C-alpha positions as CSV (number, residue, x, y, z in Angstrom):
1,M,0.0,0.0,0.0
2,R,2.8,2.3,0.8
3,Q,4.5,1.8,-2.6
4,L,1.2,2.4,-4.4
5,A,0.7,5.7,-2.5
6,E,4.2,6.8,-3.5
7,A,3.6,5.9,-7.1
8,R,0.4,7.9,-7.1
9,N,2.1,10.9,-5.6
10,N,4.9,10.8,-8.2
11,A,2.4,10.6,-11.1
12,E,0.5,13.6,-9.8
13,L,3.8,15.5,-9.3
14,A,4.8,14.7,-12.9
15,E,1.4,15.8,-14.3
16,R,1.7,19.2,-12.4
17,R,5.2,19.7,-13.8
18,M,4.0,19.0,-17.4
19,I,1.1,21.5,-16.9
20,D,3.5,24.1,-15.6
21,A,5.9,23.6,-18.5
22,A,3.2,23.8,-21.1
23,P,3.5,27.6,-21.6
24,L,7.3,27.2,-22.1
25,Q,6.8,24.4,-24.6
26,E,4.3,26.5,-26.5
27,S,6.6,29.5,-26.6
28,V,9.5,27.4,-27.9
29,G,7.3,25.9,-30.5
30,D,6.0,29.2,-31.6
31,L,9.6,30.5,-31.9
32,E,10.6,27.4,-33.9
33,R,7.6,27.7,-36.2
34,A,8.3,31.4,-36.7
35,L,12.0,30.7,-37.5
36,L,11.3,27.9,-39.9
37,G,8.2,29.5,-41.4
38,D,9.9,32.8,-42.2
39,P,10.6,32.8,-46.0
40,G,13.5,35.2,-45.4
41,W,15.3,32.6,-43.3
42,Q,14.6,29.9,-45.8
43,R,16.0,32.0,-48.6
44,F,19.1,32.9,-46.7
45,T,19.7,29.2,-45.7
46,A,19.3,28.1,-49.3
47,V,21.5,30.8,-50.7
48,T,24.3,30.2,-48.2
49,Q,24.2,26.5,-49.0
50,Q,24.4,27.0,-52.7
51,E,26.6,30.1,-52.8
52,F,25.4,33.6,-53.8
53,T,23.7,33.9,-57.2
54,G,25.6,35.6,-60.0
55,E,23.2,38.6,-59.9
56,G,23.6,38.8,-56.1
57,M,27.4,38.8,-56.5
58,R,27.3,41.6,-59.1
59,Q,25.1,43.7,-56.8
60,M,27.4,43.1,-53.9
61,R,30.4,44.1,-55.9
62,A,28.6,47.2,-57.1
63,V,27.7,48.3,-53.6
64,C,31.3,47.8,-52.4
65,R,32.7,49.8,-55.3
66,L,30.4,52.6,-54.6
67,M,31.2,52.7,-50.9
68,A,34.9,52.6,-51.7
69,I,34.4,55.8,-53.7
70,A,31.9,57.7,-51.5
71,N,32.4,56.5,-48.0
72,P,35.6,57.9,-46.3
73,L,36.0,55.0,-43.9
74,I,35.8,52.3,-46.6
75,R,38.1,54.3,-48.8
76,R,40.7,54.9,-46.2
77,G,40.5,51.3,-45.0
78,L,41.3,49.9,-48.5
79,N,44.0,52.5,-49.0
80,L,45.6,51.4,-45.7
81,R,45.5,47.8,-46.7
82,S,47.1,48.6,-50.1
83,A,49.8,50.7,-48.4
84,Y,50.6,48.0,-45.9
85,V,51.1,45.5,-48.6
86,W,52.7,47.4,-51.5
87,G,53.9,50.7,-49.9
88,Q,57.4,49.5,-49.3
89,G,57.8,47.7,-52.6
90,V,58.9,44.1,-53.3
91,E,62.0,42.6,-54.8
92,I,61.6,39.7,-57.3
93,T,64.8,38.0,-58.4
94,A,65.8,34.7,-60.1
95,R,68.8,32.9,-58.7
96,A,70.1,32.0,-62.1
97,N,71.5,35.1,-63.7
98,G,73.8,33.5,-66.3
99,Q,77.0,34.5,-64.5
100,R,78.3,31.0,-64.1
101,D,79.6,28.6,-66.8
102,G,76.7,27.0,-68.6
103,E,74.1,28.8,-66.6
104,Q,71.1,30.4,-68.4
105,D,70.0,33.9,-67.6
106,V,66.6,33.4,-66.0
107,Q,66.8,36.8,-64.4
108,A,66.7,38.4,-67.8
109,V,63.5,36.6,-68.7
110,V,61.9,37.6,-65.4
111,S,63.0,41.2,-65.7
112,A,61.7,41.5,-69.3
113,F,58.3,40.3,-68.2
114,L,58.0,42.5,-65.2
115,R,59.4,45.6,-66.8
116,D,57.4,45.4,-70.1
117,D,55.4,48.5,-70.4
118,A,52.1,46.7,-71.3
119,N,52.5,44.2,-68.4
120,A,53.4,47.0,-66.0
121,R,50.3,49.0,-67.0
122,A,48.0,46.0,-66.5
123,F,49.6,43.8,-63.8
124,T,53.2,44.3,-62.6
125,G,53.5,48.1,-62.2
126,A,53.0,50.1,-59.0
127,S,49.7,51.6,-60.2
128,A,48.4,48.2,-61.3
129,R,49.3,46.5,-58.1
130,D,47.5,49.2,-56.0
131,R,44.5,48.9,-58.3
132,L,44.3,45.1,-58.1
133,E,44.6,45.2,-54.3
134,H,41.7,47.6,-54.2
135,A,39.9,45.1,-56.5
136,L,40.3,42.4,-53.9
137,G,38.7,44.8,-51.4
138,T,35.7,45.7,-53.6
139,D,35.3,42.6,-55.8
140,G,36.9,39.9,-53.8
141,E,38.6,38.5,-56.9
142,F,40.1,39.2,-60.3
143,F,41.3,37.0,-63.1
144,V,44.7,37.3,-64.8
145,V,44.7,36.0,-68.4
146,L,48.1,35.2,-69.8
147,F,48.1,35.7,-73.6
148,T,51.0,33.7,-75.1
149,R,52.7,33.7,-78.4
150,P,53.4,30.1,-79.3
151,R,56.6,30.7,-81.4
152,S,58.4,33.2,-79.2
153,G,56.9,32.3,-75.8
154,W,56.2,35.9,-75.0
155,V,53.5,36.4,-72.4
156,Q,51.3,39.4,-72.0
157,A,49.3,39.6,-68.7
158,R,45.9,41.2,-68.7
159,V,43.2,41.4,-66.0
160,I,39.5,40.4,-66.5
161,V,37.1,41.9,-64.0
162,A,34.9,39.5,-62.0
163,D,31.7,40.6,-63.6
164,E,32.8,39.2,-67.0
165,I,33.3,35.6,-65.6
166,S,29.9,34.1,-65.6
167,D,30.8,30.5,-64.7
168,I,33.7,28.3,-63.6
169,I,33.7,24.8,-65.0
170,C,35.5,22.4,-62.7
171,N,36.5,18.7,-62.8
172,P,33.3,16.7,-62.3
173,E,35.0,14.6,-59.7
174,D,36.9,17.4,-57.9
175,R,35.1,20.8,-57.4
176,S,38.4,22.3,-56.2
177,E,40.1,21.8,-59.6
178,P,39.0,24.4,-62.2
179,W,39.2,23.5,-65.8
180,F,37.7,26.4,-67.7
181,Y,36.5,30.0,-67.1
182,R,33.5,31.1,-69.0
183,R,33.8,34.7,-70.0
184,T,30.8,36.7,-71.3
185,W,31.4,40.3,-72.4
186,T,30.3,43.0,-74.8
187,E,32.8,43.9,-77.5
188,V,32.4,47.4,-78.8
189,S,33.7,48.4,-82.2
190,Y,33.1,51.4,-84.5
191,D,32.1,51.6,-88.1
192,E,33.4,54.0,-90.6
193,H,31.0,56.7,-89.4
194,G,32.1,56.4,-85.7
195,V,28.9,54.6,-84.6
196,Q,29.3,52.0,-82.0
197,E,28.6,48.4,-82.9
198,P,28.3,46.3,-79.7
199,R,28.6,42.6,-80.1
200,Q,28.0,40.0,-77.4
201,R,30.8,37.5,-77.1
202,E,31.3,34.3,-75.1
203,Q,34.4,32.1,-74.8
204,L,36.2,29.6,-72.6
205,Y,39.7,30.1,-71.2
206,P,41.6,27.2,-69.5
207,A,42.9,27.4,-66.0
208,V,46.6,28.0,-65.8
209,D,47.1,24.6,-64.1
210,Y,45.0,22.7,-66.6
211,R,46.8,21.5,-69.7
212,P,45.6,18.0,-70.7
213,V,47.2,15.9,-73.4
214,M,44.2,16.3,-75.7
215,R,43.1,19.9,-76.0
216,P,39.9,20.3,-78.0
217,K,39.2,23.6,-79.8
218,R,35.6,23.6,-78.5
219,Y,34.1,22.5,-75.2
220,A,30.5,22.6,-74.0
221,G,29.6,24.3,-77.3
222,L,32.1,27.2,-76.9
223,D,35.5,28.0,-78.4
224,V,38.5,27.4,-76.1
225,D,41.6,29.7,-76.3
226,W,44.4,27.4,-75.1
227,H,47.0,30.1,-75.6
228,A,45.4,32.4,-72.9
229,P,45.2,30.5,-69.6
230,I,43.7,32.2,-66.6
231,L,44.9,32.5,-63.0
232,H,42.0,33.1,-60.5
233,V,43.0,35.3,-57.6
234,D,40.4,35.4,-54.8
235,V,40.1,36.2,-51.1
236,N,37.6,35.4,-48.3
237,R,36.2,32.4,-50.3
238,P,34.2,30.1,-48.1
239,E,35.1,26.4,-48.3
240,G,33.1,24.8,-51.2
241,W,32.4,28.1,-52.9
242,Q,33.9,29.2,-56.2
243,R,34.0,32.9,-55.9
244,G,35.7,35.3,-53.6
245,I,34.0,37.8,-51.2
246,P,35.1,41.5,-51.1
247,D,37.1,42.6,-48.0
248,A,34.8,45.6,-47.7
249,Y,31.6,43.5,-47.7
250,A,31.6,43.0,-43.9
251,A,32.3,46.7,-43.3
252,V,29.7,48.2,-45.5
253,N,26.7,48.2,-43.1
254,W,28.8,49.5,-40.2
255,A,30.4,52.2,-42.3
256,R,26.9,53.3,-43.3
257,A,25.8,53.3,-39.6
258,Y,28.7,55.4,-38.6
259,K,27.9,57.9,-41.4
260,E,24.3,58.1,-40.3
261,F,25.5,58.7,-36.7
262,L,27.7,61.6,-37.7
263,E,24.9,63.0,-39.8
264,N,22.4,62.9,-36.9
265,W,25.0,64.3,-34.5
266,A,25.7,67.2,-36.9
267,T,21.9,67.8,-37.2
268,L,21.6,67.9,-33.5
269,M,24.5,70.4,-33.1
270,K,22.9,72.5,-35.8
271,S,19.6,72.5,-34.0
272,L,21.1,73.4,-30.7
273,A,23.1,76.2,-32.3
274,R,19.8,78.0,-33.3
275,F,19.0,79.0,-29.7
276,A,21.7,80.2,-27.3
277,W,19.7,82.2,-24.7
278,R,16.4,81.9,-22.9
279,L,14.5,84.9,-21.6
280,T,12.0,84.3,-18.9
281,A,9.3,87.1,-18.4
282,K,5.9,87.4,-16.9
283,G,2.8,87.7,-19.1
284,S,2.7,91.5,-19.1
285,Q,6.4,91.8,-19.9
286,R,6.5,89.2,-22.8
287,G,5.6,91.7,-25.5
288,Q,8.2,94.2,-24.4
289,A,10.9,91.5,-24.2
290,K,10.0,90.2,-27.7
291,A,10.2,93.7,-29.2
292,R,13.5,94.3,-27.4
293,L,15.1,91.1,-28.8
294,A,13.9,91.9,-32.3
295,A,15.4,95.4,-32.1
296,P,18.8,95.9,-33.8
297,P,21.9,95.9,-31.6
298,P,23.3,99.3,-30.6
299,V,26.2,100.8,-32.5
300,D,29.4,102.4,-31.5
301,S,30.7,105.9,-32.5
302,A,31.9,104.5,-35.9
303,G,28.5,103.1,-36.7
304,S,29.5,99.4,-36.2
305,P,27.0,97.1,-34.4
306,Q,28.0,96.1,-30.9
307,D,26.8,92.5,-31.1
308,V,29.7,91.0,-29.1
309,G,30.3,91.7,-25.4
310,G,27.1,93.7,-24.9
311,V,25.4,94.1,-21.5
312,A,21.9,92.9,-20.8
313,L,19.8,95.1,-18.5
314,T,16.5,93.5,-17.6
315,P,13.8,94.2,-15.0
316,I,13.5,92.0,-11.9
317,E,10.6,90.2,-13.5
318,Q,12.8,89.1,-16.5
319,Q,15.6,86.6,-16.4
320,L,18.1,86.0,-19.2
321,E,20.1,82.7,-19.1
322,A,21.9,80.4,-21.5
323,I,20.0,77.3,-22.6
324,P,21.3,74.3,-20.7
325,K,23.0,71.6,-22.9
326,S,23.1,68.8,-20.3
327,G,21.2,65.8,-21.6
328,A,20.9,67.4,-25.0
329,T,24.4,66.9,-26.4
330,I,25.9,63.7,-27.7
331,D,29.7,63.4,-27.9
332,A,31.0,62.5,-31.4
333,E,33.2,59.9,-29.6
334,S,30.1,57.9,-28.8
335,G,30.1,56.6,-32.4
336,R,33.6,55.2,-32.1
337,P,32.4,51.6,-31.5
338,L,30.7,51.8,-35.0
339,A,34.1,52.8,-36.5
340,M,35.7,50.0,-34.6
341,M,33.5,47.5,-36.3
342,V,34.6,48.9,-39.6
343,S,38.3,48.6,-38.6
344,S,37.7,45.0,-37.4
345,A,36.1,44.1,-40.8
346,L,39.0,45.5,-42.7
347,D,41.8,44.2,-40.3
348,V,43.2,47.7,-39.7
349,P,43.7,49.6,-36.4
350,V,40.9,52.0,-35.6
351,T,43.5,54.6,-34.7
352,M,44.8,54.4,-38.3
353,L,41.3,54.2,-39.8
354,L,40.2,57.4,-38.1
355,S,43.6,59.1,-38.3
356,D,43.1,59.9,-34.6
357,P,44.3,58.1,-31.5
358,G,41.2,59.2,-29.6
359,Q,40.7,60.9,-26.3
360,T,42.5,58.2,-24.3
361,G,45.1,57.4,-27.0
362,A,48.6,58.6,-27.5
363,R,50.9,59.3,-30.5
364,A,52.8,56.0,-29.8
365,T,49.5,54.1,-30.0
366,A,48.5,55.8,-33.2
367,E,51.8,54.9,-34.9
368,T,52.0,51.3,-33.7
369,L,51.0,48.5,-35.9
370,D,49.5,45.8,-33.7
371,Q,50.5,42.2,-34.3
372,P,47.1,40.9,-35.6
373,T,47.2,43.6,-38.3
374,E,50.8,42.8,-39.1
375,L,49.9,39.1,-39.5
376,A,46.9,39.9,-41.6
377,M,49.0,42.1,-44.0
378,G,51.7,39.5,-44.0
379,Q,49.1,36.9,-45.1
380,R,48.0,39.1,-47.9
381,R,51.7,39.6,-49.0
382,E,52.1,35.8,-49.0
383,L,49.0,35.6,-51.3
384,W,50.7,38.0,-53.7
385,S,53.9,36.1,-53.6
386,Q,52.2,33.0,-54.7
387,V,50.4,34.9,-57.5
388,M,53.7,36.3,-58.8
389,L,55.5,33.0,-58.5
390,R,52.8,31.1,-60.4
391,V,52.8,33.6,-63.2
392,L,56.5,33.7,-63.5
393,R,56.7,29.9,-63.5
394,Y,54.3,29.9,-66.5
395,V,56.5,32.6,-68.2
396,I,59.6,30.4,-67.8
397,A,57.8,27.3,-69.0
398,E,56.6,29.1,-72.1
399,Q,60.1,30.4,-72.9
400,V,61.3,26.8,-72.8
401,R,58.4,25.4,-74.8
402,A,58.5,27.9,-77.6
403,P,60.8,27.1,-80.5
404,H,62.3,30.6,-80.5
405,G,62.1,31.1,-76.7
406,G,64.8,32.5,-74.6
407,L,65.5,29.5,-72.4
408,Q,66.6,25.9,-73.2
409,G,65.3,22.9,-71.4
410,T,62.6,20.2,-71.4
411,V,58.9,20.2,-70.6
412,K,57.8,16.7,-69.7
413,R,54.7,15.2,-68.2
414,D,55.0,13.5,-64.9
415,P,53.7,9.9,-65.2
416,V,52.3,9.9,-61.7
417,T,50.6,13.3,-61.4
418,G,50.0,14.0,-65.1
419,R,51.3,17.5,-64.7
420,E,54.0,19.1,-66.8
421,V,57.5,19.4,-65.2
422,V,60.0,22.0,-66.6
423,R,63.7,21.4,-66.3
424,L,66.2,24.0,-67.5
425,A,69.3,22.9,-69.4
426,G,72.8,23.5,-68.0
427,D,71.8,22.7,-64.4
428,T,70.1,26.1,-64.2
429,S,68.0,26.8,-61.2
430,D,64.4,28.0,-61.8
431,V,64.0,29.3,-58.2
432,I,62.6,32.8,-57.9
433,D,62.9,34.7,-54.6
434,V,60.2,37.2,-53.6
435,S,61.5,39.5,-50.8
436,W,59.3,41.9,-48.8
437,P,60.5,44.5,-46.4
438,D,59.5,44.2,-42.8
439,L,56.2,45.7,-41.8
440,D,57.7,47.0,-38.5
441,D,60.1,49.9,-38.5
442,A,63.2,47.9,-37.5
443,D,66.2,49.8,-36.2
444,P,68.7,49.9,-39.2
445,V,71.6,49.9,-36.7
446,K,70.5,46.7,-35.2
447,V,69.8,45.1,-38.5
448,V,73.2,46.0,-39.9
449,A,74.8,44.7,-36.7
450,A,73.0,41.4,-37.2
451,I,74.1,41.2,-40.8
452,K,77.7,41.9,-39.8
453,A,77.6,39.2,-37.2
454,A,76.3,36.7,-39.7
455,S,79.0,37.7,-42.2
456,E,81.7,37.1,-39.7
457,T,80.7,33.5,-39.4
458,G,82.3,32.9,-42.9
459,T,79.2,31.0,-44.1
460,V,77.3,33.8,-45.9
461,P,78.4,34.7,-49.4
462,P,79.5,38.3,-49.9
463,E,76.9,38.9,-52.6
464,L,74.1,38.0,-50.1
465,V,75.6,40.1,-47.4
466,L,75.6,43.1,-49.8
467,R,72.0,42.4,-50.7
468,L,70.9,42.3,-47.1
469,L,72.7,45.5,-46.3
470,L,71.2,47.4,-49.2
471,T,67.7,46.1,-48.3
472,A,68.2,47.1,-44.6
473,L,69.2,50.6,-45.7
474,G,66.1,50.9,-47.9
475,V,67.9,50.9,-51.2
476,R,65.3,50.2,-54.0
477,D,67.5,49.2,-57.0
478,V,69.5,46.4,-55.3
479,D,70.1,44.5,-58.5
480,G,71.5,47.6,-60.2
481,I,74.2,47.9,-57.5
482,V,75.0,44.2,-57.1
483,Q,75.3,43.1,-60.7
484,P,78.2,45.4,-61.6
485,M,80.1,44.0,-58.7
486,L,80.0,40.4,-60.1
487,D,82.5,39.1,-62.7
488,D,81.7,37.0,-65.7
489,E,81.4,33.8,-63.6
490,G,79.3,35.3,-60.8
491,G,82.2,35.8,-58.4
492,F,82.0,38.9,-56.2
493,V,84.6,41.6,-56.9
494,W,85.5,43.6,-53.8
495,P,85.7,47.3,-54.3
496,R,88.8,49.3,-53.3
497,G,88.3,52.4,-51.2
498,P,89.8,55.8,-52.3
499,G,93.6,55.7,-51.8
500,E,93.5,52.2,-50.3
501,V,96.6,50.0,-50.9
502,D,96.9,46.3,-50.7
503,G,97.4,45.0,-47.2
504,P,95.5,43.5,-44.3
505,A,92.3,45.3,-45.5
506,S,92.5,43.5,-48.8
507,Y,92.6,40.1,-47.0
508,G,89.6,41.1,-44.9
509,R,87.6,42.1,-47.9
510,A,88.5,38.8,-49.6
511,G,87.1,37.0,-46.5
512,A,90.6,35.8,-45.4
513,D,92.4,36.4,-42.1
514,P,94.1,39.8,-42.3
515,A,97.0,38.3,-40.3
516,L,97.9,36.3,-43.4
517,S,99.3,39.5,-44.9
518,G,102.3,39.1,-42.6
519,V,104.5,41.9,-41.1
520,G,104.1,45.2,-42.8
521,S,107.0,47.1,-44.4
522,M,109.4,48.9,-42.0
523,R,110.7,51.2,-44.7
524,P,109.8,54.9,-44.6
525,D,107.1,56.4,-46.7
526,G,108.1,57.1,-50.3
527,W,110.7,54.4,-50.4
528,D,111.5,53.2,-54.0
529,E,111.1,49.5,-54.0
530,N,113.1,49.1,-57.2
531,A,116.1,51.3,-56.1
532,D,119.1,49.2,-54.9
533,C,116.9,46.4,-53.8
534,G,119.3,43.7,-55.0
535,C,116.5,41.9,-56.7
536,E,117.2,39.7,-59.6
537,P,114.9,40.2,-62.7
538,D,112.1,37.8,-63.3
539,T,113.5,35.1,-65.6
540,D,110.3,33.1,-65.9
541,T,109.5,33.9,-69.5
542,D,108.1,30.6,-70.6
543,G,104.6,31.7,-69.7
544,D,103.9,28.8,-67.4
545,L,103.3,30.8,-64.2
546,D,105.7,28.3,-62.5
547,D,109.1,28.2,-61.0
548,G,110.4,26.0,-63.7
549,D,109.5,22.7,-62.1
550,D,106.2,21.9,-63.7
551,G,106.7,18.2,-64.1
552,G,106.5,18.4,-67.9
553,L,102.9,19.8,-67.8
554,E,101.9,22.1,-70.7
555,E,100.1,25.3,-69.9
556,D,96.4,26.0,-70.9
557,A,96.0,27.5,-74.3
558,G,95.1,31.2,-74.3
559,L,96.4,32.0,-70.9
560,T,98.5,35.2,-70.9
561,V,101.1,35.6,-68.1
562,P,101.3,39.2,-66.9
563,N,104.7,41.0,-67.0
564,V,103.9,42.9,-63.8
565,L,102.7,41.9,-60.4
566,L,98.9,42.0,-60.1
567,D,97.3,43.4,-57.0
568,L,94.6,41.4,-55.2
569,R,91.7,43.1,-56.9
570,E,93.1,42.6,-60.4
571,A,94.0,39.0,-59.8
572,M,90.5,38.2,-58.3
573,S,88.8,39.7,-61.4
574,D,91.0,37.8,-63.9
575,R,88.8,35.0,-65.2
576,N,91.6,33.1,-67.0
577,L,93.8,33.2,-64.0
578,R,91.1,31.7,-61.8
579,K,90.3,29.0,-64.3
580,Y,93.9,28.0,-64.6
581,W,94.6,27.7,-60.9
582,L,91.2,26.2,-59.9
583,H,90.4,23.9,-62.8
584,G,93.3,23.9,-65.2
585,K,96.8,22.5,-65.0
586,G,97.7,25.0,-62.3
587,A,95.3,23.1,-60.0
588,L,97.3,19.9,-60.7
589,K,100.4,21.7,-59.4
590,I,98.8,22.9,-56.2
591,R,96.8,19.6,-55.6
592,W,93.9,21.2,-53.8
593,N,92.4,19.4,-50.8
594,T,95.7,17.7,-50.0
595,G,98.2,18.6,-47.3
596,G,100.3,21.7,-48.0
597,D,97.9,23.0,-50.7
598,F,97.9,26.6,-49.4
599,S,101.7,26.8,-49.1
600,R,102.1,25.4,-52.7
601,C,99.6,28.0,-53.9
602,V,101.5,30.9,-52.2
603,R,104.8,29.6,-53.7
604,Q,103.4,29.3,-57.2
605,L,101.6,32.6,-57.3
606,G,104.2,34.6,-55.4
607,K,106.0,35.8,-58.6
608,H,102.8,37.0,-60.3
609,V,100.5,38.4,-57.6
610,A,101.4,41.1,-55.1
611,D,99.3,39.4,-52.4
612,P,99.6,35.7,-53.0
613,K,98.4,34.8,-49.6
614,G,95.2,36.7,-49.9
615,L,94.4,35.3,-53.4
616,C,95.3,31.8,-52.4
617,A,93.0,32.1,-49.4
618,V,90.1,33.0,-51.7
619,Y,91.1,30.2,-54.2
620,H,91.4,27.8,-51.3
621,K,87.8,28.6,-50.2
622,Q,86.5,28.2,-53.7
623,A,88.3,25.0,-54.4
624,T,87.8,23.2,-51.0
625,G,84.8,25.0,-49.4
626,V,86.8,26.1,-46.3
627,W,89.3,28.8,-45.5
628,P,92.9,28.0,-44.8
629,G,93.4,27.3,-41.1
630,D,89.8,26.1,-40.6
631,K,89.7,23.0,-38.4
632,R,87.8,21.2,-41.1
633,N,90.8,21.6,-43.4
634,R,93.0,19.6,-41.0
């Protein structure tokens, strides 16, 4: 009986709880029905699942373009992004510059493409890069079409706006692999009377990474231009979508809200400015007060109105006071959170966006680039690096493929991936370096000190040290300074300072130990070395650069022996001399990489070079990879 009573009580308790919860269940149900029954929510869900429609994307891009022109916040935000990315410039260089034996000049091909006037106007120039960065902000994407001449391999880069690409045809089995881009545009020509003749055109362009073995002239009923592949550059593209989203899209509504706030604030200030004083008077005095206020102000002796600094004399029954502003004014800083939403959408600091650190800010705050912004701009720079590298790889490949191209090599298809692989002849590297300056204002003194410390390790080539130093000092034309300091084989030629003579400094410039120069001369200044020196004339006239004991070896053809002693700079820049002692029969005499090679080099070159130890130190490094005296050389 007791268990039955407990069960009955529990049932009643559960029933009461269900009755109490009924209103809550009904409220949740109503909310769910309202959410699912709203056509707006259904349309939004369907659109986001299937991507925005083409017409919706065009409208979105049009709004963003208009806001980038008319709204100061959007305009400045996009200008800041472009300045962060491109303001300090970029250096694009190929490692192969044709200076070494058998090496092709890839740098010449890269420079010709980048500096071409037409390419610079459309894609590679400073104005074009700024314009395309703004296009990513307002359109979210652009399309680079690479028109190619099959015989010469010359590539012309042009940009197609996003509105002209109506469809992207992908691999049926892989949506992330584009095959063709469908372009629809209106071509306008003129007849002999100057009348426009518009013509609707439609064509397919292959993706730059899509080059099948069989390339049909038509696909899906449209002509295909295989000599004009397209590289699609997009940003903010959600996973599974095909088109990019503008940077400014997330900031448009907040920029409009900030604009409306400032307009309302200005309207309020204008309204408050209409009334400055309030005159309180009793009923019988109101007419007199109104007439007095309407009367013109008094004048001084010169007839000028005294409308500033006048004195108000009122009866006891009248009171003149300023209209109180408390509770009626709104500070313009109250709209700062709206501007912060715009800055968040564009990934720029609000202090930079408003050109004002704010009431609680400071100059240091306004001039500091925070780490999230620095990372965001670095990410955009990385995107541009990949774009430039992909375009230049295509340029190099077409120069190899063309029968009259500027580079020699092979273009073969990988049997595993099915993609084309380009190999340059002569063991030439196709690596291209894209170097960006630091976004932060690094102290040049500290940077130079770090480069100097790295150079002193003996592991950094002098050409790279010079490039790093010039970049740290903000020099723009680095290649124009470095190239004249390289000899025909790519070796670095050290400059000589004004009035500088060979000695310990020459060894230091050559990367050797200055102590190798030995003890300096103890003779007074102006001493004539040829006067009464007791020296015997040089009797080595057989042209073998040897002391006579050559073991019967014949000298290399075409090598001319100098009749005078060469200084270190002249000897290092002598290409024939280096070939002879590093790779010719002179190398057989020295026997590099064996015990005593440095001493044999000094003995062999002593009669022909003023500083044989310095030159031999450099030759030793080039022949063996280590400096004389290095523990790895023991």
